Backbone as ProteinMPNN parsed JSONL, in Angstrom:
{"seq_chain_A": "MKVFDLHCDTLSELRYAEKAGTPKSFAQNDLHIDLQKTEKGRLYAAVLRRLCQSGRRRPPVPDPLVTALEEIDVFKRIMEKYPE", "coords_chain_A": {"N_chain_A": [[-11.14, -17.484, -9.009], [-10.223, -14.421, -10.456], [-8.924, -11.445, -9.51], [-9.317, -8.033, -9.976], [-8.035, -5.125, -8.79], [-8.847, -2.014, -8.768], [-8.638, 0.181, -7.162], [-6.507, 0.365, -5.211], [-5.296, 0.781, -2.125], [-3.068, -0.087, -0.697], [-0.328, 0.836, -0.506], [-0.628, 3.399, 0.818], [-1.835, 2.647, 3.158], [0.047, 0.974, 4.291], [2.149, 2.748, 4.692], [0.836, 4.535, 6.438], [0.462, 2.795, 8.738], [3.143, 2.34, 9.377], [3.849, 5.012, 10.107], [2.318, 5.266, 12.292], [3.47, 3.636, 14.157], [3.01, 0.958, 14.214], [3.872, -1.064, 12.171], [3.056, -2.782, 9.114], [3.333, -6.049, 7.483], [4.215, -6.583, 4.132], [4.274, -9.215, 3.157], [2.282, -10.683, 4.442], [-0.834, -9.438, 5.249], [-3.77, -7.55, 6.457], [-4.658, -6.037, 4.401], [-5.64, -4.839, 1.049], [-3.936, -6.075, -0.85], [-1.264, -8.501, -0.612], [1.703, -10.665, -0.402], [0.966, -13.24, 0.07], [-1.767, -13.346, -0.782], [-1.386, -12.707, -3.589], [0.175, -14.939, -4.378], [-1.648, -16.913, -4.073], [-3.191, -16.637, -6.188], [-5.249, -15.026, -6.278], [-5.296, -12.401, -6.853], [-5.08, -10.589, -9.718], [-4.41, -8.115, -11.028], [-3.463, -4.947, -9.854], [-3.982, -1.716, -9.223], [-1.868, 0.618, -8.073], [-2.586, 3.358, -6.335], [-2.018, 6.825, -5.871], [-3.075, 9.137, -4.049], [-3.18, 12.196, -2.874], [-4.873, 13.565, -0.478], [-7.148, 14.816, 1.973], [-8.636, 12.42, 4.025], [-11.732, 10.834, 5.204], [-11.121, 9.34, 7.283], [-8.9, 10.135, 8.433], [-6.598, 12.834, 9.545], [-5.972, 15.841, 7.642], [-3.693, 15.789, 4.877], [-0.56, 16.911, 5.498], [1.573, 17.703, 3.768], [1.26, 16.968, 0.55], [3.134, 16.222, -1.416], [5.405, 15.366, 0.106], [4.144, 13.138, 1.248], [3.459, 11.522, -0.907], [6.084, 10.902, -1.768], [6.975, 9.465, 0.338], [5.416, 7.231, 0.222], [6.288, 6.225, -2.227], [8.919, 5.436, -1.337], [8.076, 3.353, 0.429], [7.085, 1.605, -1.588], [9.448, 1.132, -2.994], [11.146, -0.109, -0.978], [9.538, -2.47, -0.727], [9.87, -3.741, -3.208], [12.564, -4.086, -3.09], [12.947, -5.92, -1.01], [11.297, -8.034, -1.874], [12.161, -9.036, -4.671], [11.36, -10.844, -6.664]], "CA_chain_A": [[-11.588, -16.188, -9.498], [-9.183, -13.535, -10.593], [-9.571, -10.117, -8.979], [-8.746, -6.818, -10.457], [-8.264, -4.132, -7.755], [-8.556, -0.708, -9.444], [-8.491, 1.197, -6.181], [-5.687, -0.373, -4.215], [-4.585, 1.676, -1.221], [-2.072, -0.772, 0.226], [0.793, 1.636, -0.136], [-1.008, 4.363, 1.783], [-2.138, 1.927, 4.35], [1.422, 0.532, 4.862], [2.761, 3.926, 5.281], [0.08, 5.013, 7.737], [0.793, 1.866, 9.815], [4.422, 2.582, 9.749], [4.013, 6.208, 10.849], [1.572, 5.148, 13.684], [4.331, 2.777, 14.963], [2.391, -0.358, 14.078], [4.046, -1.492, 10.771], [2.438, -4.18, 8.699], [4.183, -6.625, 6.47], [3.666, -6.827, 2.78], [4.165, -10.618, 3.067], [0.957, -11.013, 4.919], [-1.514, -8.354, 6.112], [-5.2, -7.583, 6.198], [-5.018, -5.018, 3.385], [-6.114, -5.258, -0.294], [-2.965, -7.079, -1.372], [0.024, -9.017, -0.093], [2.34, -11.557, -1.237], [0.143, -14.507, 0.291], [-2.884, -13.308, -1.727], [-1.033, -12.805, -4.984], [0.645, -16.345, -4.664], [-2.804, -17.834, -4.221], [-3.838, -16.31, -7.539], [-6.65, -14.236, -6.05], [-5.074, -10.948, -7.384], [-4.662, -10.58, -11.072], [-3.91, -6.859, -11.256], [-3.687, -4.12, -8.821], [-3.549, -0.335, -9.591], [-1.447, 1.202, -6.857], [-2.887, 4.668, -6.524], [-1.357, 7.745, -5.012], [-4.021, 10.254, -4.048], [-2.884, 12.957, -1.65], [-6.036, 14.402, -0.064], [-7.561, 14.425, 3.434], [-9.748, 11.484, 3.983], [-12.72, 10.921, 6.202], [-10.702, 8.63, 8.472], [-7.519, 10.71, 8.971], [-6.468, 14.3, 9.445], [-5.498, 16.319, 6.314], [-2.255, 15.44, 4.519], [0.219, 18.175, 5.612], [2.322, 17.978, 2.485], [0.883, 15.902, -0.416], [4.378, 15.733, -2.115], [6.213, 14.401, 0.996], [3.335, 11.917, 1.53], [3.735, 10.728, -2.116], [7.429, 10.43, -1.747], [7.203, 8.428, 1.406], [4.815, 5.947, -0.345], [7.169, 5.739, -3.243], [9.824, 4.783, -0.562], [7.562, 2.114, 0.776], [7.104, 0.689, -2.703], [10.929, 0.745, -3.235], [11.48, -1.092, -0.066], [8.816, -3.741, -0.912], [10.496, -4.248, -4.428], [13.971, -4.552, -2.791], [12.849, -7.044, -0.26], [10.691, -9.1, -2.71], [12.48, -8.655, -6.137], [10.808, -11.779, -7.486]], "C_chain_A": [[-10.458, -15.16, -9.425], [-9.704, -12.128, -10.187], [-8.687, -8.901, -9.516], [-9.075, -5.644, -9.513], [-7.89, -2.763, -8.337], [-8.54, 0.427, -8.381], [-7.665, 0.621, -4.994], [-4.947, 0.658, -3.434], [-3.706, 1.124, -0.304], [-1.02, 0.019, 0.501], [0.454, 2.654, 0.983], [-1.26, 3.793, 3.179], [-0.866, 1.402, 5.068], [2.155, 1.726, 5.425], [2.134, 4.617, 6.513], [0.416, 4.156, 8.971], [2.161, 2.118, 10.329], [4.547, 3.83, 10.606], [3.314, 6.152, 12.234], [2.415, 4.269, 14.526], [3.813, 1.277, 15.044], [2.615, -0.893, 12.632], [3.417, -2.804, 10.452], [3.41, -4.711, 7.636], [3.426, -6.769, 5.131], [3.512, -8.314, 2.485], [2.861, -11.184, 3.311], [0.338, -9.832, 5.666], [-3.008, -8.48, 5.896], [-5.679, -6.406, 5.206], [-5.589, -5.623, 2.14], [-5.153, -6.24, -0.789], [-1.715, -7.252, -0.417], [0.499, -10.07, -0.707], [1.38, -12.923, -1.128], [-0.992, -14.428, -0.728], [-2.46, -13.423, -3.141], [-0.558, -14.264, -5.291], [-0.469, -17.304, -4.787], [-3.513, -17.56, -5.533], [-5.084, -15.563, -7.509], [-6.501, -12.922, -6.655], [-4.46, -11.1, -8.737], [-3.984, -9.253, -11.461], [-4.378, -5.91, -10.17], [-3.215, -2.673, -9.3], [-3.197, 0.379, -8.179], [-1.544, 2.632, -6.938], [-2.19, 5.584, -5.465], [-2.282, 8.93, -5.08], [-3.724, 11.007, -2.703], [-4.127, 14.0, -1.287], [-6.451, 13.943, 1.423], [-8.819, 13.452, 3.247], [-10.626, 11.635, 5.194], [-12.088, 10.279, 7.518], [-9.486, 9.347, 9.173], [-7.586, 12.232, 8.793], [-5.944, 14.604, 8.043], [-3.999, 15.999, 6.109], [-1.462, 16.747, 4.626], [0.938, 18.711, 4.438], [2.161, 16.824, 1.599], [2.219, 15.445, -1.11], [5.272, 14.812, -1.216], [5.433, 13.037, 1.217], [3.57, 10.993, 0.332], [5.098, 10.099, -2.133], [7.734, 9.391, -0.76], [6.427, 7.175, 0.93], [5.569, 5.428, -1.417], [8.445, 5.014, -2.523], [9.322, 3.475, -0.12], [7.431, 1.09, -0.361], [8.47, 0.119, -3.074], [11.37, -0.353, -2.27], [10.85, -2.567, -0.253], [9.543, -4.461, -2.054], [11.87, -4.76, -4.105], [13.905, -5.793, -2.042], [12.216, -8.286, -0.903], [10.893, -8.898, -4.233], [11.785, -9.724, -7.061], [9.297, -11.45, -7.75]], "O_chain_A": [[-9.8, -15.059, -8.39], [-10.821, -11.741, -10.528], [-7.459, -8.901, -9.439], [-10.225, -5.212, -9.431], [-6.711, -2.414, -8.379], [-8.426, 1.586, -8.778], [-8.192, 0.446, -3.895], [-4.074, 1.345, -3.965], [-3.504, 1.668, 0.781], [-0.635, 0.043, 1.67], [1.177, 2.747, 1.974], [-0.936, 4.393, 4.204], [-0.772, 1.409, 6.295], [2.71, 1.677, 6.522], [2.781, 5.153, 7.413], [0.623, 4.668, 10.072], [2.387, 2.124, 11.539], [5.201, 3.82, 11.649], [3.662, 6.868, 13.173], [2.046, 4.151, 15.694], [4.227, 0.511, 15.915], [1.635, -1.151, 11.933], [3.258, -3.727, 11.251], [4.169, -3.975, 7.005], [2.225, -7.028, 5.056], [2.695, -8.672, 1.638], [2.349, -12.022, 2.568], [0.931, -9.299, 6.604], [-3.467, -9.409, 5.231], [-6.814, -5.929, 5.201], [-5.988, -6.787, 2.141], [-5.625, -7.311, -1.17], [-1.265, -6.397, 0.345], [-0.194, -10.54, -1.609], [1.095, -13.575, -2.133], [-1.17, -15.379, -1.489], [-3.088, -14.17, -3.891], [-0.864, -14.773, -6.369], [-0.369, -18.338, -5.447], [-4.419, -18.315, -5.888], [-5.851, -15.451, -8.465], [-7.517, -12.307, -6.978], [-3.395, -11.703, -8.868], [-3.008, -9.307, -12.21], [-5.483, -6.019, -9.639], [-2.074, -2.542, -9.745], [-4.044, 0.657, -7.33], [-0.666, 3.223, -7.567], [-1.844, 5.161, -4.362], [-2.279, 9.661, -6.07], [-3.984, 10.513, -1.605], [-4.238, 15.105, -1.818], [-6.114, 12.871, 1.926], [-9.774, 13.661, 2.498], [-10.348, 12.427, 6.094], [-12.457, 10.617, 8.643], [-9.174, 9.124, 10.343], [-8.408, 12.807, 8.08], [-5.515, 13.692, 7.336], [-3.201, 15.954, 7.045], [-1.728, 17.647, 3.83], [0.949, 19.902, 4.127], [2.802, 15.791, 1.792], [2.336, 14.243, -1.351], [5.78, 13.762, -1.609], [6.035, 11.972, 1.349], [3.85, 9.808, 0.518], [5.259, 8.925, -2.464], [8.609, 8.544, -0.946], [6.86, 6.08, 1.29], [5.551, 4.21, -1.595], [8.967, 4.06, -3.101], [10.052, 2.492, -0.256], [7.628, -0.109, -0.162], [8.664, -1.054, -3.393], [11.897, -1.386, -2.682], [11.456, -3.609, -0.007], [9.823, -5.654, -1.933], [12.34, -5.721, -4.713], [14.682, -6.707, -2.32], [12.534, -9.421, -0.547], [9.945, -8.631, -4.972], [11.659, -9.422, -8.247], [8.622, -12.184, -8.472]]}, "name": "protein", "num_of_chains": 1, "seq": "MKVFDLHCDTLSELRYAEKAGTPKSFAQNDLHIDLQKTEKGRLYAAVLRRLCQSGRRRPPVPDPLVTALEEIDVFKRIMEKYPE"}
């Protein structure tokens, strides 16, 4: 079964875990997507969203621009580490 994830918050969760001092790996994690899931063919497409707002689970984002740029950095590091 192919999965289309139209609300993929993996980048924000990776950033949050990193900030909390408990970084997660993109190779394998408990989030929406990781390399292991994509290699198994379970994920067909994911829309990596960037929504800077306060959530119910976390305190308000102090600076949405900084938060978005930090998540872009997370994405760039993933692409550098796993170019294929």
